[in-house]
LOTIFI-850406 format. One record per residue (C-alpha): residue number from 1; residue in one letter; x, y, z. Coordinates in pm, whole numbers, plus 50000, padded with zeros to 5 digits. Layout:
BEGIN
PATOR     n   res      px      py      pz
PATOR   NUM     a       X       Y       Z
...
***
This chain:
BEGIN
PATOR     n   res      px      py      pz
PATOR     1     x   50000   50000   50000
PATOR     2     x   50299   50234   49978
PATOR     3     x   50310   50486   49697
PATOR     4     x   50019   50533   49462
PATOR     5     x   49768   50257   49520
PATOR     6     x   49632   50079   49213
PATOR     7     x   49331   49846   49203
PATOR     8     x   49148   49643   48944
PATOR     9     x   48799   49741   48826
PATOR    10     x   48508   49631   48609
PATOR    11     x   48258   49855   48434
PATOR    12     x   47932   49767   48262
PATOR    13     x   47709   50008   48069
PATOR    14     x   47351   49912   47976
PATOR    15     x   47159   50095   47704
PATOR    16     x   46791   50173   47761
PATOR    17     x   46536   50289   47500
PATOR    18     x   46424   50577   47721
PATOR    19     x   46552   50756   48030
PATOR    20     x   46272   50624   48251
PATOR    21     x   46468   50720   48565
PATOR    22     x   46416   51088   48480
PATOR    23     x   46037   51052   48502
PATOR    24     x   45792   50991   48786
PATOR    25     x   45761   51116   49142
PATOR    26     x   46131   51097   49227
PATOR    27     x   46327   51157   48904
PATOR    28     x   46702   51099   48898
PATOR    29     x   46905   51357   48703
PATOR    30     x   47259   51226   48718
PATOR    31     x   47440   51088   49017
PATOR    32     x   47424   50740   49158
PATOR    33     x   47198   50490   49328
PATOR    34     x   47297   50199   49546
PATOR    35     x   47093   49882   49499
PATOR    36     x   47080   49616   49768
PATOR    37     x   47332   49404   49576
PATOR    38     x   47675   49444   49736
PATOR    39     x   47830   49291   49425
PATOR    40     x   47690   49567   49204
PATOR    41     x   47771   49838   49456
PATOR    42     x   47649   50145   49268
PATOR    43     x   47469   50247   48950
PATOR    44     x   47550   50575   48778
PATOR    45     x   47315   50791   48573
PATOR    46     x   47413   51034   48294
PATOR    47     x   47437   51404   48370
PATOR    48     x   47414   51511   48006
PATOR    49     x   47109   51550   47783
PATOR    50     x   46870   51566   48077
PATOR    51     x   46501   51531   47990
PATOR    52     x   46580   51467   47626
PATOR    53     x   46374   51201   47454
PATOR    54     x   46658   50973   47359
PATOR    55     x   46813   50650   47484
PATOR    56     x   47030   50656   47793
PATOR    57     x   47297   50455   47969
PATOR    58     x   47307   50333   48324
PATOR    59     x   47658   50232   48418
PATOR    60     x   47797   50011   48691
PATOR    61     x   48147   50040   48830
PATOR    62     x   48307   49816   49087
PATOR    63     x   48670   49815   49190
PATOR    64     x   48906   49619   49408
PATOR    65     x   48821   49277   49545
PATOR    66     x   48472   49268   49392
PATOR    67     x   48606   49329   49042
PATOR    68     x   48868   49057   49092
PATOR    69     x   48578   48814   49139
PATOR    70     x   48371   48953   48852
PATOR    71     x   48623   48847   48589
PATOR    72     x   48490   48493   48644
PATOR    73     x   48151   48603   48505
PATOR    74     x   48076   48597   48135
PATOR    75     x   47991   48931   47976
PATOR    76     x   47624   48829   47961
PATOR    77     x   47615   48712   48324
PATOR    78     x   47765   49040   48441
PATOR    79     x   47522   49247   48230
PATOR    80     x   47229   49041   48365
PATOR    81     x   47345   49099   48723
PATOR    82     x   47354   49474   48663
PATOR    83     x   47014   49467   48490
PATOR    84     x   46867   49282   48790
PATOR    85     x   47004   49556   49017
PATOR    86     x   46845   49826   48797
PATOR    87     x   46514   49636   48809
PATOR    88     x   46539   49611   49189
PATOR    89     x   46545   49992   49203
PATOR    90     x   46317   50087   48914
PATOR    91     x   46081   49793   48868
PATOR    92     x   46008   49580   48564
PATOR    93     x   45987   49884   48336
PATOR    94     x   46367   49872   48336
PATOR    95     x   46362   49523   48187
PATOR    96     x   46118   49627   47911
PATOR    97     x   46319   49944   47837
PATOR    98     x   46650   49756   47816
PATOR    99     x   46769   49729   47455
PATOR   100     x   46991   49425   47515
PATOR   101     x   47294   49636   47420
PATOR   102     x   47574   49660   47673
PATOR   103     x   47945   49692   47700
PATOR   104     x   48174   49550   47967
PATOR   105     x   48533   49608   48058
PATOR   106     x   48724   49423   48329
PATOR   107     x   49082   49540   48335
PATOR   108     x   49221   49211   48465
PATOR   109     x   49107   49053   48137
PATOR   110     x   49299   49304   47924
PATOR   111     x   49636   49165   47817
PATOR   112     x   49790   49513   47809
PATOR   113     x   49692   49630   48157
PATOR   114     x   49811   49504   48494
PATOR   115     x   49568   49717   48695
PATOR   116     x   49301   49974   48624
PATOR   117     x   49263   50268   48856
PATOR   118     x   49474   50469   49087
PATOR   119     x   49351   50578   49428
PATOR   120     x   49572   50860   49552
PATOR   121     x   49526   50977   49908
PATOR   122     x   49484   51345   49998
PATOR   123     x   49854   51407   50053
PATOR   124     x   49937   51244   49720
PATOR   125     x   49685   51474   49551
PATOR   126     x   49858   51776   49703
PATOR   127     x   50194   51643   49588
PATOR   128     x   50108   51522   49238
PATOR   129     x   49826   51746   49104
PATOR   130     x   50062   52041   49034
PATOR   131     x   50307   51807   48860
PATOR   132     x   50035   51665   48634
PATOR   133     x   49997   52011   48482
PATOR   134     x   50359   52018   48370
PATOR   135     x   50492   51846   48059
PATOR   136     x   50798   51644   48154
PATOR   137     x   51027   51482   47896
PATOR   138     x   50752   51531   47632
PATOR   139     x   50508   51338   47851
PATOR   140     x   50165   51461   47959
PATOR   141     x   49989   51262   48229
PATOR   142     x   49614   51213   48193
PATOR   143     x   49363   50987   48363
PATOR   144     x   49100   51001   48633
PATOR   145     x   49360   51015   48909
PATOR   146     x   49516   51330   48762
PATOR   147     x   49199   51537   48807
PATOR   148     x   49137   51717   49137
PATOR   149     x   48786   51572   49167
PATOR   150     x   48891   51208   49107
PATOR   151     x   48533   51119   49008
PATOR   152     x   48537   50844   48747
PATOR   153     x   48384   50952   48413
PATOR   154     x   48375   51328   48468
PATOR   155     x   48733   51331   48596
PATOR   156     x   48850   51121   48302
PATOR   157     x   48691   51366   48059
PATOR   158     x   48830   51663   48253
PATOR   159     x   49177   51511   48248
PATOR   160     x   49160   51429   47877
PATOR   161     x   49054   51784   47786
PATOR   162     x   49322   51928   48015
PATOR   163     x   49585   51704   47856
PATOR   164     x   49478   51803   47504
PATOR   165     x   49492   52171   47598
PATOR   166     x   49834   52121   47755
PATOR   167     x   49964   51950   47440
PATOR   168     x   49824   52220   47211
PATOR   169     x   49980   52494   47425
PATOR   170     x   50313   52309   47422
PATOR   171     x   50289   52306   47040
PATOR   172     x   50205   52678   47031
PATOR   173     x   49849   52615   46909
PATOR   174     x   49684   52869   47139
PATOR   175     x   49362   52921   46940
PATOR   176     x   49297   52546   46924
PATOR   177     x   49361   52517   47299
PATOR   178     x   49117   52801   47366
PATOR   179     x   48852   52624   47155
PATOR   180     x   48881   52303   47357
PATOR   181     x   48875   52503   47678
PATOR   182     x   48556   52682   47568
PATOR   183     x   48387   52362   47444
PATOR   184     x   48469   52145   47746
PATOR   185     x   48519   52379   48041
PATOR   186     x   48355   52709   47955
PATOR   187     x   48013   52599   47827
PATOR   188     x   47835   52732   48134
PATOR   189     x   47982   53080   48096
PATOR   190     x   47755   53331   47923
PATOR   191     x   47926   53584   47694
***
């Protein structure tokens, strides 16, 4: 447990015909829910395209010891387990809204990866976050663990945009860097 701690993880995303979780008496607009299943742990809802009449994803993420066990499941078994957890929270409408389309990634099954996610502690964040914003030996570090929020999908996107901006600035492409900054970080700012 010394140094940066790395763990394995599995992720499953299920595609639904409609965003049924955004309707009803207690709509969910982004965030997470925790079903009774300890194996599933948590379900995450999209924070984009709220109240739009289009399909939506519910994603499941589990790291550490649980994900080590989940590699024994087939892709279909894992997707079914996550679907059952969604049904436990939202009722049978979830089963009828499920398209049958899913994607699964368990890092321990990837031949090119020895682990999946980094879990820096607060002192490591203070130490490393400033360094992640510096290009060293033509290397730019990106990934969820390099973002101050360290919050799975949003932090990965934040880190990717930050890394692209950093690269463009290093190449002297200031206008292109500003465009990415406006598109990914400045959308909420009114001119």
